[in-house]
C-alpha positions as CSV (number, residue, x, y, z in Angstrom):
1,M,0.0,0.0,0.0
2,S,1.4,3.4,-1.0
3,E,1.1,6.6,1.0
4,E,-1.2,8.0,-1.7
5,R,-3.8,5.3,-0.9
6,L,-4.0,6.3,2.8
7,P,-6.5,8.9,4.0
8,A,-4.8,12.3,3.8
9,A,-5.9,13.3,7.3
10,Y,-4.4,10.1,8.6
11,T,-1.0,10.7,7.0
12,T,-1.0,14.3,8.3
13,N,-1.8,13.1,11.8
14,M,1.0,10.5,11.7
15,R,3.6,13.0,10.4
16,E,2.7,15.4,13.2
17,M,2.9,12.6,15.7
18,L,6.2,10.9,14.5
19,G,8.1,13.9,13.1
20,Q,11.4,12.6,11.5
21,E,10.3,9.0,11.9
22,A,7.1,9.5,9.8
23,D,8.8,8.6,6.4
24,A,10.0,5.3,7.8
25,F,6.6,4.6,9.3
26,L,4.8,5.4,6.1
27,D,7.3,3.4,4.0
28,S,6.4,0.3,6.2
29,Y,3.1,0.1,4.3
30,K,5.0,-0.9,1.2
31,A,6.3,-4.1,3.0
32,R,4.4,-7.3,3.4
33,R,2.3,-7.7,6.4
34,T,3.7,-9.8,9.2
35,Q,2.1,-13.2,10.1
36,G,2.6,-15.3,13.1
37,L,1.4,-18.2,15.3
38,R,1.5,-18.8,19.0
39,F,1.9,-22.3,20.4
40,N,-0.7,-23.5,22.8
41,R,1.1,-24.1,26.0
42,L,-1.8,-26.3,27.2
43,K,-1.1,-28.8,24.4
44,S,2.6,-28.4,23.6
45,T,4.2,-29.2,26.9
46,S,4.1,-33.0,26.9
47,S,7.1,-34.8,25.5
48,F,5.1,-36.3,22.6
49,N,3.4,-33.0,21.7
50,H,6.7,-31.2,22.1
51,R,7.9,-33.2,19.1
52,A,4.9,-32.0,17.1
53,S,5.9,-28.5,18.1
54,E,9.5,-29.0,17.0
55,H,8.3,-30.5,13.7
56,T,6.1,-27.4,13.2
57,L,9.1,-25.1,13.7
58,S,11.0,-26.8,10.9
59,L,7.9,-27.4,8.7
60,F,7.1,-23.7,8.4
61,G,10.5,-22.2,9.0
62,L,9.4,-20.3,12.1
63,E,11.3,-17.5,13.7
64,P,10.8,-16.4,17.3
65,V,8.8,-13.3,18.2
66,P,10.9,-11.4,20.8
67,W,8.1,-10.4,23.2
68,C,6.3,-13.8,23.4
69,P,8.1,-17.0,24.3
70,E,5.5,-19.1,22.4
71,G,5.2,-16.8,19.5
72,Y,6.7,-17.3,16.0
73,Y,6.8,-15.5,12.7
74,Y,6.1,-17.4,9.5
75,E,6.3,-16.3,5.9
76,E,4.3,-17.0,2.8
77,P,3.7,-19.5,1.2
78,A,3.5,-21.3,4.5
79,R,-0.1,-22.0,5.4
80,P,-0.2,-23.3,9.0
81,G,-3.9,-22.7,9.2
82,R,-4.5,-25.5,6.8
83,H,-2.3,-28.0,8.7
84,P,-3.9,-30.8,10.9
85,Y,-2.0,-29.4,13.9
86,H,-4.1,-26.3,13.6
87,A,-7.3,-28.4,13.8
88,A,-5.8,-30.1,16.8
89,G,-5.3,-26.8,18.6
90,L,-1.5,-27.0,18.8
91,Y,-1.2,-23.3,17.9
92,Y,-3.3,-20.2,17.2
93,I,-2.8,-18.0,14.2
94,Q,-2.2,-14.5,15.6
95,E,-0.6,-11.3,14.5
96,P,2.7,-11.0,16.3
97,S,2.2,-7.5,17.8
98,A,-1.1,-8.6,19.4
99,M,0.8,-11.2,21.4
100,S,2.3,-8.5,23.5
101,A,-1.0,-7.7,25.4
102,A,-1.5,-11.0,27.3
103,E,2.3,-11.1,28.1
104,L,2.1,-7.7,29.7
105,L,-1.1,-8.6,31.6
106,S,0.7,-11.7,32.9
107,P,-2.2,-13.6,34.5
108,L,-1.4,-16.3,37.0
109,P,-2.8,-19.8,37.6
110,G,-5.7,-19.7,40.0
111,E,-6.8,-16.1,39.4
112,T,-10.2,-14.8,38.3
113,V,-9.7,-13.1,34.9
114,L,-12.0,-11.3,32.4
115,D,-11.4,-10.8,28.7
116,L,-14.0,-8.1,28.1
117,A,-14.0,-7.9,24.2
118,A,-12.6,-11.2,23.3
119,A,-13.5,-12.4,19.8
120,P,-12.0,-14.1,17.9
121,G,-10.0,-15.5,20.8
122,G,-6.3,-14.7,20.4
123,K,-5.9,-13.0,23.7
124,T,-8.4,-15.3,25.5
125,T,-6.5,-18.5,24.5
126,H,-3.2,-16.8,25.3
127,I,-4.5,-15.8,28.8
128,A,-5.8,-19.3,29.5
129,A,-2.4,-20.8,28.6
130,L,-0.6,-18.5,30.9
131,M,-3.1,-19.5,33.6
132,K,-2.2,-23.1,32.9
133,G,-5.9,-24.0,32.9
134,Q,-6.3,-23.1,36.6
135,G,-8.6,-20.5,38.0
136,L,-11.5,-18.9,36.1
137,L,-11.5,-17.0,32.8
138,I,-14.7,-15.3,31.6
139,S,-14.3,-14.5,27.9
140,N,-17.0,-12.0,26.6
141,E,-18.0,-10.9,23.2
142,I,-21.1,-8.7,22.7
143,H,-21.8,-9.7,19.1
144,P,-23.4,-13.2,18.9
145,E,-21.8,-14.3,15.7
146,R,-18.4,-13.3,16.8
147,A,-19.1,-15.0,20.2
148,K,-19.7,-18.2,18.3
149,I,-16.3,-18.0,16.6
150,L,-14.8,-17.2,20.0
151,A,-16.4,-20.3,21.5
152,E,-15.1,-22.4,18.7
153,N,-11.5,-21.3,19.3
154,V,-11.9,-21.9,23.0
155,E,-13.0,-25.4,22.2
156,R,-10.3,-26.1,19.6
157,L,-7.5,-25.1,22.0
158,G,-9.0,-27.3,24.7
159,L,-9.7,-24.7,27.4
160,C,-11.5,-26.1,30.5
161,N,-11.6,-23.1,32.8
162,T,-13.3,-20.7,30.4
163,I,-16.8,-19.4,30.3
164,V,-17.8,-17.6,27.1
165,T,-20.5,-14.9,27.6
166,S,-22.1,-12.5,25.2
167,G,-23.2,-9.5,27.1
168,T,-22.7,-5.8,27.1
169,P,-20.1,-4.4,29.4
170,G,-22.9,-2.8,31.4
171,E,-24.6,-6.1,31.9
172,L,-21.4,-7.7,33.2
173,S,-20.5,-4.8,35.5
174,L,-23.9,-5.1,37.2
175,R,-23.3,-8.8,37.8
176,F,-19.6,-8.8,38.6
177,P,-18.6,-5.8,40.7
178,Q,-15.0,-5.9,42.1
179,T,-14.7,-9.5,40.9
180,F,-11.6,-9.9,38.7
181,D,-7.9,-10.0,39.6
182,R,-7.1,-9.0,36.0
183,I,-9.0,-7.7,33.1
184,M,-8.0,-7.6,29.4
185,L,-9.7,-4.9,27.4
186,D,-8.7,-5.2,23.8
187,A,-10.8,-2.2,23.0
188,P,-12.7,-1.7,19.7
189,C,-10.7,0.9,17.8
190,S,-10.2,2.6,14.5
191,G,-7.8,-0.2,13.4
192,E,-5.0,1.9,12.0
193,G,-2.7,-1.1,12.5
194,M,-4.9,-3.1,10.2
195,F,-4.4,-1.0,7.0
196,R,-1.5,-3.2,5.7
197,K,-3.4,-6.4,6.3
198,D,-6.7,-5.0,5.0
199,P,-6.4,-2.0,2.7
200,A,-10.2,-1.7,2.7
201,A,-10.1,-0.8,6.4
202,A,-8.3,2.5,5.5
203,L,-11.4,3.5,3.5
204,E,-13.5,3.4,6.7
205,W,-11.1,5.7,8.6
206,S,-11.9,9.3,9.4
207,P,-11.2,11.7,12.3
208,K,-14.9,11.4,13.3
209,H,-14.5,7.6,13.5
210,V,-11.5,8.0,15.7
211,E,-13.4,10.3,18.1
212,M,-16.4,7.9,18.1
213,C,-14.0,5.0,19.0
214,A,-12.5,7.0,21.8
215,A,-15.9,7.7,23.3
216,R,-16.8,4.0,23.1
217,Q,-13.5,3.1,24.7
218,W,-14.2,5.5,27.6
219,D,-17.6,3.9,28.2
220,I,-16.2,0.4,28.3
221,L,-13.3,1.4,30.6
222,Q,-15.8,2.7,33.2
223,D,-17.5,-0.7,33.3
224,A,-14.1,-2.4,33.5
225,Y,-13.2,-0.3,36.5
226,I,-16.3,-1.4,38.3
227,M,-15.4,-5.1,37.7
228,L,-11.7,-4.8,38.7
229,K,-10.8,-5.8,42.3
230,P,-8.9,-3.4,44.5
231,G,-5.3,-4.3,43.8
232,G,-6.2,-5.8,40.4
233,T,-4.6,-5.0,37.1
234,L,-6.1,-3.9,33.8
235,A,-4.5,-4.2,30.3
236,Y,-5.9,-1.7,27.8
237,S,-5.0,-2.7,24.3
238,T,-5.6,-1.3,20.8
239,C,-4.3,-2.0,17.3
240,T,-4.3,1.7,16.4
241,F,-1.6,4.4,16.5
242,N,-3.2,7.7,17.3
243,R,-2.9,9.3,20.7
244,I,-6.6,10.1,21.0
245,E,-7.6,6.4,21.4
246,N,-4.5,5.5,23.4
247,E,-2.6,8.0,25.7
248,E,-5.5,10.4,25.8
249,V,-8.0,7.8,26.8
250,I,-5.7,6.5,29.5
251,A,-5.0,10.0,30.8
252,R,-8.7,10.7,31.1
253,F,-9.2,7.4,32.9
254,T,-6.5,8.0,35.5
255,D,-7.6,11.6,36.0
256,S,-11.2,10.4,36.6
257,Y,-10.3,7.5,38.7
258,P,-7.3,8.6,40.9
259,D,-7.0,5.1,42.4
260,M,-6.0,3.8,38.9
261,E,-2.2,3.9,38.5
262,L,-0.5,3.6,35.1
263,I,2.2,1.1,35.6
264,T,3.6,1.0,32.1
265,S,2.7,1.4,28.5
266,K,4.1,-0.2,25.4
267,R,4.0,0.6,21.8
268,L,5.1,-1.6,18.9
269,W,5.6,0.2,15.6
270,P,5.8,-1.5,12.2
271,H,8.8,0.5,11.2
272,L,10.7,-0.4,14.4
273,Q,9.6,-3.9,15.2
274,K,8.5,-6.8,13.0
275,G,4.7,-6.6,13.4
276,E,1.6,-4.6,12.4
277,G,1.8,-2.5,15.5
278,H,0.0,-2.4,18.9
279,F,-0.5,-0.3,22.0
280,V,-0.9,-1.7,25.5
281,A,-1.2,0.1,28.8
282,L,-1.1,-1.7,32.1
283,L,-2.9,-0.1,35.1
284,R,-3.4,-1.1,38.7
285,K,-6.3,-0.3,40.9
286,G,-5.3,0.9,44.4
287,G,-6.7,-0.3,47.7
288,S,-7.7,-3.7,49.1
289,D,-11.2,-3.2,50.5
290,E,-12.1,-6.8,51.0
291,A,-15.2,-6.0,53.0
292,E,-16.6,-3.8,50.3
293,Q,-15.8,-6.5,47.7
294,S,-17.6,-9.1,49.8
295,R,-20.7,-6.8,50.2
296,S,-20.7,-6.2,46.4
297,K,-20.8,-9.9,45.7
298,R,-23.5,-10.6,48.2
299,S,-25.7,-7.8,46.9
300,S,-25.2,-8.9,43.3
301,G,-26.5,-12.4,44.2
302,S,-29.3,-11.3,46.5
303,G,-32.8,-12.3,45.6
304,R,-31.8,-15.2,43.5
305,G,-31.5,-17.7,46.4
306,K,-29.0,-19.8,44.3
307,T,-25.5,-21.1,44.7
308,G,-25.7,-22.9,41.4
309,P,-28.2,-24.0,38.8
310,R,-31.4,-25.6,39.9
311,T,-30.9,-29.3,40.7
312,N,-33.6,-31.3,39.1
313,S,-34.0,-35.0,38.2
314,A,-33.0,-34.4,34.5
315,L,-29.7,-32.8,35.5
316,R,-29.0,-35.4,38.1
317,D,-29.8,-38.2,35.8
318,A,-27.8,-36.7,33.0
319,F,-24.7,-36.3,35.1
320,Q,-25.0,-39.7,36.6
321,Q,-25.3,-41.1,33.1
322,F,-22.1,-39.3,32.1
323,Q,-20.2,-40.4,35.2
324,A,-21.1,-44.0,34.5
325,W,-20.0,-43.6,30.9
326,A,-16.8,-41.8,31.8
327,A,-15.8,-44.4,34.3
328,I,-15.5,-46.9,31.5
329,E,-14.6,-44.8,28.5
330,L,-12.4,-42.1,30.1
331,P,-10.4,-43.8,32.9
332,G,-8.1,-40.9,33.3
333,F,-10.6,-38.1,33.2
334,A,-11.3,-36.3,36.5
335,C,-14.9,-35.0,36.4
336,Q,-14.5,-31.8,38.3
337,G,-16.9,-28.9,38.0
338,V,-20.6,-27.9,38.5
339,P,-22.8,-29.8,36.0
340,L,-25.2,-27.7,33.9
341,L,-27.8,-29.0,31.5
342,F,-28.8,-26.9,28.6
343,G,-31.4,-28.8,26.6
344,E,-29.5,-31.9,25.5
345,S,-26.1,-30.5,26.2
346,L,-24.2,-31.3,29.4
347,Y,-21.5,-28.9,30.6
348,L,-19.1,-28.6,33.5
349,L,-19.0,-25.1,34.9
350,P,-15.5,-24.5,36.2
351,E,-15.2,-25.4,39.9
352,S,-13.6,-22.0,40.7
353,F,-16.8,-20.2,39.5
354,K,-18.8,-22.0,42.2
355,D,-16.1,-21.2,44.7
356,T,-15.9,-17.4,44.1
357,L,-19.2,-16.4,42.5
358,H,-22.9,-17.2,42.5
359,A,-23.8,-19.4,39.6
360,G,-27.1,-17.7,39.5
361,L,-25.2,-14.6,38.1
362,L,-25.4,-16.3,34.7
363,D,-29.2,-16.3,34.7
364,G,-30.5,-14.2,31.9
365,L,-27.1,-13.7,30.3
366,R,-26.2,-15.2,26.9
367,V,-23.7,-17.9,27.6
368,P,-22.5,-19.6,24.4
369,R,-20.2,-21.9,26.4
370,A,-20.7,-22.5,30.1
371,G,-17.3,-24.1,30.7
372,L,-16.5,-27.5,29.3
373,H,-19.1,-29.1,27.0
374,I,-18.8,-32.8,27.9
375,A,-21.8,-34.7,26.4
376,H,-24.9,-34.7,24.2
377,L,-27.8,-36.6,25.7
378,K,-30.0,-38.2,23.0
379,K,-33.0,-40.2,24.1
380,N,-31.6,-43.1,26.0
381,R,-28.0,-42.7,24.9
382,I,-25.0,-40.5,25.6
383,E,-22.5,-39.1,23.1
384,P,-19.3,-37.4,24.1
385,A,-18.9,-33.8,23.0
386,H,-16.2,-32.6,20.6
387,A,-15.0,-30.1,23.3
388,L,-14.3,-33.0,25.7
389,A,-12.1,-34.7,23.1
390,M,-10.1,-31.5,22.6
391,A,-9.5,-31.1,26.3
392,L,-8.1,-34.7,26.8
393,Q,-4.8,-36.4,26.4
394,P,-4.8,-39.7,24.5
395,E,-3.8,-41.6,27.6
396,Q,-7.0,-40.4,29.3
397,A,-9.2,-42.4,26.9
398,A,-9.8,-46.1,26.9
399,R,-9.3,-46.2,23.1
400,N,-7.2,-44.0,20.9
401,F,-6.7,-44.1,17.1
402,N,-3.6,-42.1,16.2
403,M,-2.6,-40.9,12.8
404,T,0.4,-39.0,11.4
405,E,0.3,-35.5,10.1
406,D,1.6,-36.4,6.7
407,G,-0.6,-39.4,6.0
408,P,-3.7,-39.6,3.9
409,E,-5.9,-40.8,6.9
410,I,-5.9,-37.5,8.8
411,H,-6.9,-35.5,5.7
412,A,-9.7,-38.0,5.0
413,W,-10.8,-37.7,8.6
414,L,-10.9,-33.9,8.5
415,R,-13.1,-34.1,5.4
416,G,-15.6,-36.1,7.5
417,E,-14.8,-39.6,6.1
418,S,-14.9,-42.8,8.0
419,L,-11.7,-44.9,8.3
420,P,-10.9,-48.6,8.3
421,V,-9.6,-49.8,11.7
422,P,-8.6,-53.1,13.3
423,A,-11.6,-55.4,14.0
424,E,-10.8,-55.5,17.7
425,L,-11.4,-51.7,18.1
426,H,-14.9,-51.2,19.2
427,G,-16.8,-48.2,20.8
428,W,-16.2,-44.6,21.3
429,T,-12.6,-43.8,20.3
430,L,-10.5,-40.7,20.7
431,V,-9.0,-39.8,17.4
432,S,-5.6,-38.0,17.3
433,V,-2.8,-36.8,15.1
434,D,0.7,-37.3,16.4
435,G,-0.7,-37.5,19.9
436,L,-3.0,-34.4,19.6
437,P,-6.7,-35.1,19.8
438,V,-8.9,-34.0,16.9
439,G,-12.2,-35.5,17.9
440,W,-14.3,-38.6,18.4
441,G,-15.0,-41.7,16.3
442,K,-17.1,-44.7,17.0
443,A,-15.6,-48.0,16.0
444,S,-17.7,-50.9,14.8
445,S,-17.2,-53.7,12.3
446,S,-13.7,-52.5,11.3
447,Q,-15.0,-49.0,10.5
448,L,-14.4,-45.8,12.5
449,K,-17.4,-43.7,12.0
450,N,-16.6,-40.0,11.9
451,H,-18.1,-37.8,14.6
452,L,-16.3,-34.6,13.8
453,P,-18.8,-31.8,13.8
454,K,-20.0,-30.9,10.3
455,G,-18.9,-27.3,10.7
456,L,-15.3,-28.4,11.2
457,R,-15.1,-30.9,8.4
458,I,-13.6,-28.6,5.8
459,L,-10.1,-27.6,6.7
460,K,-10.1,-23.9,5.9
461,A,-7.4,-21.3,5.9
462,H,-7.9,-19.2,9.0
463,I,-7.7,-15.4,8.9
464,D,-5.1,-13.8,11.3
465,E,-6.5,-12.0,14.3
466,H,-5.7,-8.3,14.7
């Protein structure tokens, strides 16, 4: 993209902002956009899966991203989004600059964390990996279709401690005052860092749009403040360059809320670092008023009379049915969590949600994924959910059918085809590629019937996240 194709007001703003560096910055639009992937720590740490990671490094000629230990650059014509390892959740395709935000937030295992504007899931899956699957992560996306994509990525990467919600920031702040140890706010922005990736985005840019984004960011930040615990930290992130949506929003925030302290801010520029560019500010909320925090939680749950979902015979029977099935089919799976029944779908709400919050707080809120989806209940039979397969290790299943990434079987499987298997293999079987689960099959009469969800059966190229 040449400077002439950029909005004139935008180039004027950037020249005023960058001074002598402006020419180098504008020249960066002539270069190819950067592309990257981030290994999923939840799936790449075992010795067997580590070999798959090492193979991926050589397969795509990956080069390390300096600010993210699991992050790597790749160059075209590499297409890691089409590889079976992507379907298995070994890595997430993510723009390298965007990897800086979760690293700066630095969530810890066991904490209660909110990703407030989370789709398509890059920062959520990064946060969950840093939490090592321990604690509670609420991942929110207001737009239902984008929330669905978010839930699919949460499932693909095998996250067990994550609840996907689809509410407004205002809805969440009423339910979760002073609840979260850390909050990630990847704020909706004017997307100036997207121009090289998507030239059409430049056509939507205007000074008025920048001001509108800043106003929206301010509104969301106020709700984030309500939900942040005293002593908690907030990462404010954008993929835009102007000061109006970045430094000026943060300055207004700290001026209006004196207990919010700016710890540090970080900018990545496409003419200085290899990436599309990003802004992240890390702030801490002062105080440790535990009594007020406790009062807020009690009041938010008052009137509901619930510590969890209503226990009824359908839920009890469904969970007992799953436990009986799991005792045989999943000898290594520990059934921990609060069972929830949505129609014919059985979930395990993360145990830490019950320990820290009222489960009734989810009532009336759109929840595309209430923790780990473990089973479908159909008439008098039970079928394991795809999400359960993605959260397992092969040794946790009674039966596993493993394929190699370069063989024809895995590609046939990802197209939805059944496979021939040894006659002695019978029943529900975890299907994997080089030790990485990709779904369920049911073996009978020397055939492994494919139970990969139909929406996942075409291995598509995945678009990088901004």
